[in-house]
N, CA, C and O atoms as a printed pandas DataFrame, in Angstrom:
     atom_number atom_name residue_name chain_id  residue_number  x_coord  y_coord  z_coord
0              1         N          THR        A               1  110.771  118.217  131.584
1              2        CA          THR        A               1  110.875  118.180  133.233
2              3         C          THR        A               1  109.275  117.666  133.737
3              4         O          THR        A               1  108.962  117.640  134.927
4              5         N          GLY        A               2  108.569  117.366  132.900
5              6        CA          GLY        A               2  106.833  117.410  133.112
6              7         C          GLY        A               2  107.029  115.720  133.406
7              8         O          GLY        A               2  106.397  115.039  134.213
8              9         N          ASN        A               3  108.092  115.294  132.498
9             10        CA          ASN        A               3  107.713  113.592  132.861
10            11         C          ASN        A               3  108.636  113.133  134.221
11            12         O          ASN        A               3  108.624  112.072  134.844
12            13         N          LEU        A               4  109.463  114.406  134.427
13            14        CA          LEU        A               4  110.289  113.719  135.581
14            15         C          LEU        A               4  109.250  113.638  136.858
15            16         O          LEU        A               4  109.019  112.631  137.527
16            17         N          LEU        A               5  108.572  115.200  137.062
17            18        CA          LEU        A               5  107.678  115.271  137.693
18            19         C          LEU        A               5  106.493  114.347  137.556
19            20         O          LEU        A               5  105.703  114.211  138.491
20            21         N          LYS        A               6  106.424  114.032  136.991
21            22        CA          LYS        A               6  105.133  112.782  136.995
22            23         C          LYS        A               6  105.682  111.306  137.516
23            24         O          LYS        A               6  104.921  110.565  138.139
24            25         N          LEU        A               7  107.091  110.912  137.215
25            26        CA          LEU        A               7  107.832  110.097  137.900
26            27         C          LEU        A               7  107.917  110.165  139.367
27            28         O          LEU        A               7  107.633  109.176  140.042
28            29         N          HIS        A               8  108.338  111.413  139.966
29            30        CA          HIS        A               8  107.887  111.432  141.051
30            31         C          HIS        A               8  107.126  111.832  141.748
31            32         O          HIS        A               8  107.409  112.271  142.862
32            33         N          MET        A               9  105.862  111.779  141.226
33            34        CA          MET        A               9  104.531  111.730  141.675
34            35         C          MET        A               9  104.176  110.487  142.030
35            36         O          MET        A               9  103.562  110.274  143.075
36            37         N          ARG        A              10  104.536  109.520  141.175
37            38        CA          ARG        A              10  103.924  108.074  141.357
38            39         C          ARG        A              10  104.725  107.455  142.548
39            40         O          ARG        A              10  104.320  106.395  143.025
40            41         N          SER        A              11  105.759  108.019  143.014
41            42        CA          SER        A              11  106.611  107.555  144.029
42            43         C          SER        A              11  105.802  108.027  145.280
43            44         O          SER        A              11  106.227  107.823  146.417
44            45         N          HIS        A              12  104.715  108.615  145.049
45            46        CA          HIS        A              12  104.263  109.080  146.392
46            47         C          HIS        A              12  102.617  108.849  146.447
47            48         O          HIS        A              12  101.787  109.318  147.225
48            49         N          SER        A              13  102.456  107.874  145.231
49            50        CA          SER        A              13  101.111  107.545  144.907
50            51         C          SER        A              13  100.999  105.887  145.007
51            52         O          SER        A              13  101.962  105.217  145.380
52            53         N          ASP        A              14  100.057  105.450  144.732
53            54        CA          ASP        A              14   99.442  103.826  145.133
54            55         C          ASP        A              14   99.582  103.284  143.654
55            56         O          ASP        A              14   99.476  102.094  143.356
56            57         N          GLU        A              15   99.891  104.543  142.572
57            58        CA          GLU        A              15   99.914  103.655  141.123
58            59         C          GLU        A              15  100.902  102.660  140.759
59            60         O          GLU        A              15  102.127  102.747  140.853
60            61         N          ARG        A              16  100.198  101.705  140.332
61            62        CA          ARG        A              16  101.687  100.680  139.934
62            63         C          ARG        A              16  101.390  100.140  138.229
63            64         O          ARG        A              16  100.862   99.040  138.067
64            65         N          PRO        A              17  101.719  100.881  137.175
65            66        CA          PRO        A              17  101.373  100.581  136.197
66            67         C          PRO        A              17  102.228   99.408  135.531
67            68         O          PRO        A              17  102.261   99.499  134.303
68            69         N          PHE        A              18  102.723   98.642  135.912
69            70        CA          PHE        A              18  103.827   97.700  136.006
70            71         C          PHE        A              18  103.179   96.130  136.119
71            72         O          PHE        A              18  103.653   95.549  137.095
72            73         N          ALA        A              19  102.343   95.422  135.459
73            74        CA          ALA        A              19  102.152   94.472  136.006
74            75         C          ALA        A              19  102.783   92.984  135.420
75            76         O          ALA        A              19  102.749   92.747  134.213
76            77         N          CYS        A              20  103.284   92.136  136.274
77            78        CA          CYS        A              20  103.716   90.745  136.207
78            79         C          CYS        A              20  102.676   89.960  135.216
79            80         O          CYS        A              20  101.477   89.835  135.464
80            81         N          ASP        A              21  103.221   89.541  134.256
81            82        CA          ASP        A              21  102.030   88.604  133.469
82            83         C          ASP        A              21  102.583   87.036  133.826
83            84         O          ASP        A              21  102.740   86.317  132.840
84            85         N          ILE        A              22  102.796   86.629  134.746
85            86        CA          ILE        A              22  103.102   85.611  135.606
86            87         C          ILE        A              22  102.026   85.319  136.970
87            88         O          ILE        A              22  101.304   84.332  137.111
88            89         N          CYS        A              23  102.167   86.490  137.905
89            90        CA          CYS        A              23  101.695   86.153  139.121
90            91         C          CYS        A              23  100.665   87.914  139.115
91            92         O          CYS        A              23  100.835   88.915  138.419
92            93         N          PRO        A              24   99.854   87.679  139.985
93            94        CA          PRO        A              24   98.995   89.219  140.356
94            95         C          PRO        A              24   99.933   90.393  140.607
95            96         O          PRO        A              24   99.502   91.522  140.374
96            97         N          GLY        A              25  101.323   90.213  141.115
97            98        CA          GLY        A              25  102.268   91.492  141.171
98            99         C          GLY        A              25  101.884   92.676  140.487
99           100         O          GLY        A              25  101.456   92.513  139.344
100          101         N          LYS        A              26  101.953   94.020  141.007
101          102        CA          LYS        A              26  101.967   95.227  140.199
102          103         C          LYS        A              26  103.315   95.909  140.781
103          104         O          LYS        A              26  103.874   95.469  141.786
104          105         N          PHE        A              27  103.761   96.980  140.080
105          106        CA          PHE        A              27  105.296   97.508  140.484
106          107         C          PHE        A              27  104.718   99.071  139.877
107          108         O          PHE        A              27  103.978   99.304  138.921
108          109         N          LYS        A              28  105.264   99.836  140.675
109          110        CA          LYS        A              28  105.683  101.614  140.380
110          111         C          LYS        A              28  106.696  101.493  139.322
111          112         O          LYS        A              28  106.530  102.123  138.277
112          113         N          TRP        A              29  107.841  100.665  139.506
113          114        CA          TRP        A              29  108.670  100.748  138.340
114          115         C          TRP        A              29  108.762   99.710  137.469
115          116         O          TRP        A              29  108.575   98.501  137.602
116          117         N          GLU        A              30  109.084  100.396  136.556
117          118        CA          GLU        A              30  109.736   98.627  135.390
118          119         C          GLU        A              30  110.876   98.083  135.950
119          120         O          GLU        A              30  111.016   96.866  136.072
120          121         N          LYS        A              31  111.666   98.859  136.284
121          122        CA          LYS        A              31  113.212   98.004  137.083
122          123         C          LYS        A              31  112.757   97.160  137.863
123          124         O          LYS        A              31  113.346   96.080  137.829
124          125         N          THR        A              32  111.347   97.307  139.038
125          126        CA          THR        A              32  111.324   96.587  139.796
126          127         C          THR        A              32  110.678   95.118  139.423
127          128         O          THR        A              32  110.959   93.967  139.757
128          129         N          LEU        A              33  109.717   95.686  138.604
129          130        CA          LEU        A              33  109.119   94.565  137.642
130          131         C          LEU        A              33  109.921   93.728  137.598
131          132         O          LEU        A              33  109.867   92.767  138.365
132          133         N          GLN        A              34  110.916   93.879  136.651
133          134        CA          GLN        A              34  112.159   93.399  136.096
134          135         C          GLN        A              34  112.857   92.651  136.734
135          136         O          GLN        A              34  113.101   91.496  136.384
136          137         N          ASP        A              35  113.416   93.360  138.084
137          138        CA          ASP        A              35  113.740   92.193  138.859
138          139         C          ASP        A              35  112.766   91.448  139.992
139          140         O          ASP        A              35  113.206   90.696  140.862
140          141         N          HIS        A              36  111.543   91.753  139.842
141          142        CA          HIS        A              36  110.189   90.646  140.484
142          143         C          HIS        A              36  110.104   89.371  139.570
143          144         O          HIS        A              36  109.621   88.307  139.957
144          145         N          LYS        A              37  110.677   89.609  138.196
145          146        CA          LYS        A              37  110.210   88.611  137.425
146          147         C          LYS        A              37  111.053   87.187  137.206
147          148         O          LYS        A              37  110.740   86.086  136.752
148          149         N          LEU        A              38  112.642   87.925  137.919
149          150        CA          LEU        A              38  113.782   86.583  138.602
150          151         C          LEU        A              38  113.370   85.571  139.099
151          152         O          LEU        A              38  113.793   84.432  138.902
152          153         N          ILE        A              39  112.074   86.074  140.132
153          154        CA          ILE        A              39  112.159   85.312  140.925
154          155         C          ILE        A              39  110.968   84.041  140.457
155          156         O          ILE        A              39  110.759   83.151  141.281
156          157         N          HIS        A              40  110.451   84.023  139.526
157          158        CA          HIS        A              40  109.789   83.206  138.760
158          159         C          HIS        A              40  110.841   82.515  137.640
159          160         O          HIS        A              40  110.401   81.505  137.092
160          161         N          THR        A              41  111.995   82.898  137.304
161          162        CA          THR        A              41  112.779   82.328  136.591
162          163         C          THR        A              41  113.775   81.461  137.112
163          164         O          THR        A              41  114.322   80.488  136.594
164          165         N          LYS        A              42  113.922   82.016  138.300
165          166        CA          LYS        A              42  115.306   81.546  139.345
166          167         C          LYS        A              42  116.442   81.892  138.633
167          168         O          LYS        A              42  117.262   80.977  138.698
168          169         N          GLU        A              43  116.885   82.970  137.886
169          170        CA          GLU        A              43  117.897   82.946  137.329
170          171         C          GLU        A              43  118.397   84.481  138.323
171          172         O          GLU        A              43  117.673   85.406  138.692
172          173         N          LYS        A              44  119.645   84.311  138.505
173          174        CA          LYS        A              44  120.342   85.472  139.059
174          175         C          LYS        A              44  121.841   85.421  138.469
175          176         O          LYS        A              44  122.835   84.694  138.459
176          177         N          PRO        A              45  121.327   86.766  137.940
177          178        CA          PRO        A              45  122.161   87.449  136.744
178          179         C          PRO        A              45  123.531   88.411  137.611
179          180         O          PRO        A              45  124.407   89.046  137.024
180          181         N          TYR        A              46  123.414   88.309  138.761
181          182        CA          TYR        A              46  124.350   89.510  138.928
182          183         C          TYR        A              46  125.011   88.305  140.190
183          184         O          TYR        A              46  124.469   87.643  141.075
184          185         N          GLN        A              47  126.408   88.454  139.720
185          186        CA          GLN        A              47  127.584   87.407  140.312
186          187         C          GLN        A              47  128.876   88.159  141.292
187          188         O          GLN        A              47  129.701   88.892  140.746
188          189         N          CYS        A              48  128.915   87.904  142.612
189          190        CA          CYS        A              48  130.134   88.419  143.135
190          191         C          CYS        A              48  131.457   88.050  142.269
191          192         O          CYS        A              48  131.279   87.066  141.550
192          193         N          ASP        A              49  132.126   88.354  142.228
193          194        CA          ASP        A              49  133.492   88.359  141.575
194          195         C          ASP        A              49  134.831   88.171  142.619
195          196         O          ASP        A              49  136.020   88.065  142.319
196          197         N          LEU        A              50  134.067   88.170  144.186
197          198        CA          LEU        A              50  135.222   87.662  145.389
198          199         C          LEU        A              50  134.882   86.485  145.579
199          200         O          LEU        A              50  135.793   85.664  145.476
200          201         N          CYS        A              51  133.172   85.841  145.997
201          202        CA          CYS        A              51  132.997   84.821  146.163
202          203         C          CYS        A              51  132.265   83.537  145.094
203          204         O          CYS        A              51  132.080   82.350  145.362
204          205         N          GLU        A              52  131.987   84.207  143.970
205          206        CA          GLU        A              52  131.071   83.660  142.717
206          207         C          GLU        A              52  129.699   83.376  143.362
207          208         O          GLU        A              52  129.119   82.617  142.585
208          209         N          ARG        A              53  128.955   83.625  144.373
209          210        CA          ARG        A              53  127.653   83.649  144.982
210          211         C          ARG        A              53  126.839   84.819  143.883
211          212         O          ARG        A              53  127.189   85.950  143.545
212          213         N          ARG        A              54  125.631   84.006  143.516
213          214        CA          ARG        A              54  124.885   85.039  142.600
214          215         C          ARG        A              54  123.603   85.742  143.585
215          216         O          ARG        A              54  123.450   85.565  144.794
216          217         N          PHE        A              55  122.929   86.410  142.854
217          218        CA          PHE        A              55  121.951   87.039  143.261
218          219         C          PHE        A              55  120.983   87.802  142.512
219          220         O          PHE        A              55  121.355   88.624  141.674
220          221         N          ARG        A              56  119.805   87.592  142.749
221          222        CA          ARG        A              56  118.610   87.981  141.577
222          223         C          ARG        A              56  118.326   89.422  141.181
223          224         O          ARG        A              56  117.877   89.820  140.106
224          225         N          THR        A              57  118.785   90.355  142.595
225          226        CA          THR        A              57  118.730   91.734  142.092
226          227         C          THR        A              57  120.084   92.497  142.381
227          228         O          THR        A              57  120.989   91.969  143.027
228          229         N          ARG        A              58  120.150   93.588  141.938
229          230        CA          ARG        A              58  121.133   94.272  142.030
230          231         C          ARG        A              58  121.288   94.883  143.655
231          232         O          ARG        A              58  122.308   94.851  144.344
232          233         N          SER        A              59  120.317   95.289  143.922
233          234        CA          SER        A              59  120.252   95.796  145.218
234          235         C          SER        A              59  120.627   94.568  146.377
235          236         O          SER        A              59  120.758   94.858  147.566
236          237         N          GLN        A              60  120.762   93.317  145.921
237          238        CA          GLN        A              60  120.908   92.232  147.400
238          239         C          GLN        A              60  122.434   91.989  146.798
239          240         O          GLN        A              60  123.251   91.563  147.613
240          241         N          PHE        A              61  122.853   92.205  145.547
241          242        CA          PHE        A              61  124.087   91.858  145.230
242          243         C          PHE        A              61  125.046   93.086  146.195
243          244         O          PHE        A              61  126.106   92.870  146.782
244          245         N          ARG        A              62  124.211   94.504  146.113
245          246        CA          ARG        A              62  125.346   95.474  146.410
246          247         C          ARG        A              62  125.417   95.363  147.768
247          248         O          ARG        A              62  126.496   95.310  148.358
248          249         N          ASN        A              63  124.047   95.311  148.469
249          250        CA          ASN        A              63  124.278   94.799  149.987
250          251         C          ASN        A              63  125.487   93.619  150.738
251          252         O          ASN        A              63  126.131   93.759  151.778
252          253         N          HIS        A              64  125.470   92.256  149.580
253          254        CA          HIS        A              64  126.236   91.516  149.810
254          255         C          HIS        A              64  127.719   91.928  149.942
255          256         O          HIS        A              64  128.479   91.587  150.848
256          257         N          ARG        A              65  127.946   92.568  149.090
257          258        CA          ARG        A              65  129.564   93.236  148.942
258          259         C          ARG        A              65  130.098   93.973  149.838
259          260         O          ARG        A              65  131.318   94.098  149.937
260          261         N          PHE        A              66  129.048   94.691  150.784
261          262        CA          PHE        A              66  129.478   95.013  152.116
262          263         C          PHE        A              66  130.366   94.276  152.923
263          264         O          PHE        A              66  131.337   94.767  153.499
264          265         N          LEU        A              67  129.947   92.816  152.966
265          266        CA          LEU        A              67  130.720   91.615  153.912
266          267         C          LEU        A              67  132.133   91.628  153.435
267          268         O          LEU        A              67  133.105   91.539  154.186
268          269         N          HIS        A              68  132.196   91.776  151.817
269          270        CA          HIS        A              68  133.526   91.811  151.301
270          271         C          HIS        A              68  134.806   93.023  151.794
271          272         O          HIS        A              68  135.938   92.904  152.262
272          273         N          THR        A              69  133.759   94.440  151.325
273          274        CA          THR        A              69  134.859   95.739  151.704
274          275         C          THR        A              69  134.892   96.051  153.380
275          276         O          THR        A              69  135.844   96.597  153.940
276          277         N          GLY        A              70  133.877   95.673  153.936
277          278        CA          GLY        A              70  134.154   96.036  155.629
278          279         C          GLY        A              70  133.244   96.971  155.743
279          280         O          GLY        A              70  132.564   97.020  156.768
280          281         N          LEU        A              71  133.096   97.730  154.882
281          282        CA          LEU        A              71  132.395   98.894  155.078
282          283         C          LEU        A              71  130.924   98.573  155.957
283          284         O          LEU        A              71  130.328   97.500  155.872
284          285         N          ARG        A              72  130.448   99.811  156.871
285          286        CA          ARG        A              72  129.791   99.406  157.723
286          287         C          ARG        A              72  128.891  101.120  158.092
287          288         O          ARG        A              72  128.655  101.581  159.208
288          289         N          PRO        A              73  128.556  101.737  156.741
289          290        CA          PRO        A              73  128.146  102.973  156.558
290          291         C          PRO        A              73  126.794  103.492  157.442
291          292         O          PRO        A              73  126.362  104.644  157.419
292          293         N          HIS        A              74  126.344  102.595  158.068
293          294        CA          HIS        A              74  125.132  102.785  158.772
294          295         C          HIS        A              74  125.364  102.768  160.481
295          296         O          HIS        A              74  125.627  101.753  161.126
296          297         N          VAL        A              75  125.222  103.965  160.968
297          298        CA          VAL        A              75  125.939  103.893  162.179
298          299         C          VAL        A              75  124.902  104.337  162.971
299          300         O          VAL        A              75  124.139  105.052  162.321
300          301         N          CYS        A              76  124.395  104.109  164.770
301          302        CA          CYS        A              76  123.788  104.140  165.834
302          303         C          CYS        A              76  123.958  105.734  166.192
303          304         O          CYS        A              76  125.025  105.992  166.750
304          305         N          PRO        A              77  122.936  107.023  165.925
305          306        CA          PRO        A              77  123.210  107.711  166.222
306          307         C          PRO        A              77  123.587  108.352  168.134
307          308         O          PRO        A              77  124.067  109.327  168.711
308          309         N          ILE        A              78  123.032  107.148  168.408
309          310        CA          ILE        A              78  123.377  106.722  170.050
310          311         C          ILE        A              78  124.412  106.207  170.705
311          312         O          ILE        A              78  124.887  106.885  171.616
312          313         N          CYS        A              79  124.910  105.094  170.440
313          314        CA          CYS        A              79  125.848  104.426  170.771
314          315         C          CYS        A              79  127.033  104.539  169.538
315          316         O          CYS        A              79  128.188  104.327  169.906
316          317         N          SER        A              80  126.894  104.735  168.658
317          318        CA          SER        A              80  127.875  104.749  167.203
318          319         C          SER        A              80  128.501  103.110  166.981
319          320         O          SER        A              80  129.601  102.681  166.634
320          321         N          LYS        A              81  127.259  102.487  167.355
321          322        CA          LYS        A              81  127.927  101.153  166.875
322          323         C          LYS        A              81  127.676  100.873  165.274
323          324         O          LYS        A              81  126.749  101.529  164.801
324          325         N          ASP        A              82  128.205  100.199  164.583
325          326        CA          ASP        A              82  128.401  100.589  163.178
326          327         C          ASP        A              82  127.638   99.129  162.563
327          328         O          ASP        A              82  127.791   98.034  163.104
328          329         N          PHE        A              83  126.809   99.355  161.349
329          330        CA          PHE        A              83  126.245   98.263  160.585
330          331         C          PHE        A              83  126.383   97.886  159.133
331          332         O          PHE        A              83  126.018   98.854  158.466
332          333         N          ASN        A              84  126.687   97.074  158.508
333          334        CA          ASN        A              84  126.958   96.909  157.330
334          335         C          ASN        A              84  125.345   96.943  156.242
335          336         O          ASN        A              84  125.234   97.139  155.032
336          337         N          ARG        A              85  124.527   96.726  157.061
337          338        CA          ARG        A              85  122.875   96.829  156.505
338          339         C          ARG        A              85  121.912   97.522  157.073
339          340         O          ARG        A              85  121.610   97.268  158.239
340          341         N          PRO        A              86  121.209   98.589  156.308
341          342        CA          PRO        A              86  120.023   99.570  157.025
342          343         C          PRO        A              86  119.453   98.789  157.998
343          344         O          PRO        A              86  119.562   99.199  159.154
344          345         N          TRP        A              87  118.775   97.593  157.768
345          346        CA          TRP        A              87  117.825   97.026  158.619
346          347         C          TRP        A              87  118.257   96.251  159.740
347          348         O          TRP        A              87  117.450   95.701  160.489
348          349         N          ASN        A              88  119.590   96.178  159.897
349          350        CA          ASN        A              88  120.262   95.525  160.802
350          351         C          ASN        A              88  120.126   96.944  162.149
351          352         O          ASN        A              88  119.693   96.936  163.301
352          353         N          LEU        A              89  120.761   98.080  161.237
353          354        CA          LEU        A              89  120.532   98.992  162.431
354          355         C          LEU        A              89  119.465   99.761  162.757
355          356         O          LEU        A              89  119.505  100.630  163.628
356          357         N          ARG        A              90  118.121   99.377  161.837
357          358        CA          ARG        A              90  117.003   99.601  162.634
358          359         C          ARG        A              90  116.546   98.242  163.739
359          360         O          ARG        A              90  115.749   98.329  164.674
360          361         N          LEU        A              91  117.166   97.246  163.389
361          362        CA          LEU        A              91  117.181   96.426  164.692
362          363         C          LEU        A              91  117.178   96.596  165.964
363          364         O          LEU        A              91  116.404   96.317  166.879
364          365         N          HIS        A              92  118.416   97.224  165.843
365          366        CA          HIS        A              92  119.593   97.647  166.800
366          367         C          HIS        A              92  118.765   98.968  167.277
367          368         O          HIS        A              92  118.632   98.894  168.499
368          369         N          MET        A              93  118.238   99.996  166.827
369          370        CA          MET        A              93  117.666  101.192  167.362
370          371         C          MET        A              93  116.703  100.823  168.302
371          372         O          MET        A              93  116.485  101.589  169.240
372          373         N          LYS        A              94  116.029   99.666  168.190
373          374        CA          LYS        A              94  115.055   98.879  169.221
374          375         C          LYS        A              94  115.510   99.170  170.641
375          376         O          LYS        A              94  115.042   99.815  171.579
376          377         N          THR        A              95  116.574   98.464  170.444
377          378        CA          THR        A              95  117.531   98.236  171.686
378          379         C          THR        A              95  117.749   99.279  172.967
379          380         O          THR        A              95  117.950   99.024  174.155
380          381         N          HIS        A              96  117.627  100.619  172.231
381          382        CA          HIS        A              96  117.576  102.031  172.804
382          383         C          HIS        A              96  116.461  102.392  173.316
383          384         O          HIS        A              96  116.463  103.348  174.092
384          385         N          ALA        A              97  115.328  101.756  173.024
385          386        CA          ALA        A              97  114.101  102.128  173.580
386          387         C          ALA        A              97  113.518  103.888  173.491
387          388         O          ALA        A              97  112.972  104.581  174.349
388          389         N          GLY        A              98  113.756  104.067  172.645
389          390        CA          GLY        A              98  113.331  105.431  172.462
390          391         C          GLY        A              98  114.650  106.392  173.148
391          392         O          GLY        A              98  114.398  107.570  173.402
392          393         N          ARG        A              99  115.687  105.990  173.360
393          394        CA          ARG        A              99  116.563  106.741  173.963
394          395         C          ARG        A              99  117.203  107.919  172.949
395          396         O          ARG        A              99  117.700  107.625  171.862
396          397         N          VAL        A             100  117.137  109.018  173.356
397          398        CA          VAL        A             100  117.749  110.107  172.624
398          399         C          VAL        A             100  118.895  110.325  173.166
399          400         O          VAL        A             100  118.934  110.134  174.381
400          401         N          PRO        A             101  120.296  110.827  172.418
401          402        CA          PRO        A             101  121.400  111.133  173.205
402          403         C          PRO        A             101  121.395  112.599  173.426
403          404         O          PRO        A             101  121.063  113.443  172.595
404          405         N          ASP        A             102  121.902  112.860  174.952
405          406        CA          ASP        A             102  121.523  114.479  175.493
406          407         C          ASP        A             102  122.685  115.208  174.563
407          408         O          ASP        A             102  123.668  114.688  174.036
408          409         N          ASP        A             103  122.417  116.044  174.549
409          410        CA          ASP        A             103  123.598  117.367  173.646
410          411         C          ASP        A             103  124.883  117.123  173.954
411          412         O          ASP        A             103  125.782  116.975  173.126
412          413         N          GLY        A             104  125.040  117.056  175.631
413          414        CA          GLY        A             104  126.538  116.886  175.803
414          415         C          GLY        A             104  126.687  115.554  176.157
415          416         O          GLY        A             104  127.379  115.588  177.174
416          417         N          GLU        A             105  126.400  114.268  175.863
417          418        CA          GLU        A             105  126.574  113.383  176.085
418          419         C          GLU        A             105  127.739  112.977  175.308
419          420         O          GLU        A             105  128.031  113.705  174.359
420          421         N          GLU        A             106  128.642  111.689  175.593
421          422        CA          GLU        A             106  130.106  111.338  174.718
422          423         C          GLU        A             106  129.471  110.352  174.136
423          424         O          GLU        A             106  128.667  109.636  174.732
424          425         N          THR        A             107  129.789  110.227  172.871
425          426        CA          THR        A             107  129.586  109.063  172.218
426          427         C          THR        A             107  130.693  108.426  171.895
427          428         O          THR        A             107  131.742  109.065  171.828
428          429         N          LYS        A             108  130.659  106.751  171.576
429          430        CA          LYS        A             108  131.628  106.173  171.673
430          431         C          LYS        A             108  132.411  106.636  170.276
431          432         O          LYS        A             108  133.493  106.068  170.131
432          433         N          ALA        A             109  132.037  107.588  169.209
433          434        CA          ALA        A             109  132.841  107.909  168.365
434          435         C          ALA        A             109  133.806  109.085  168.886
435          436         O          ALA        A             109  135.016  109.161  168.674
436          437         N          ASP        A             110  132.986  110.016  169.638
437          438        CA          ASP        A             110  133.999  110.932  170.599
438          439         C          ASP        A             110  134.778  110.590  171.018
439          440         O          ASP        A             110  135.857  111.170  170.900
440          441         N          LYS        A             111  134.610  109.288  171.838
441          442        CA          LYS        A             111  135.494  108.487  172.729
442          443         C          LYS        A             111  136.584  108.540  172.179
443          444         O          LYS        A             111  137.528  109.062  172.772
444          445         N          MET        A             112  136.776  107.847  170.507
445          446        CA          MET        A             112  137.548  107.220  169.633
446          447         C          MET        A             112  138.297  108.383  169.129
447          448         O          MET        A             112  139.396  108.030  168.702
448          449         N          ALA        A             113  138.054  109.811  169.018
449          450        CA          ALA        A             113  138.660  110.660  168.359
450          451         C          ALA        A             113  140.034  111.383  169.161
451          452         O          ALA        A             113  140.704  112.241  168.585
């Protein structure tokens, strides 16, 4: 468990022990370095079985799959609008300009129930 603690502590530090041998990039995690190196090779090992599109990283591929599944797991706590990607929700939240729902305020989700 000491090793797990060390890995956890790295997530809170600026330590980046994994260096790219092609560019100056340095990374906290070996997997992140492996994904990064694909940028230099142009390799795209992750392929969508529904549309044949290819991706360099597993995270890009996972985000792409939401387009096919229709899943929209990122929901606005103010208006209940849903999004397939977390960054789309973050952008949307700016439209509310710091507004927080009142305790008794009915949301879109409440109206649909």
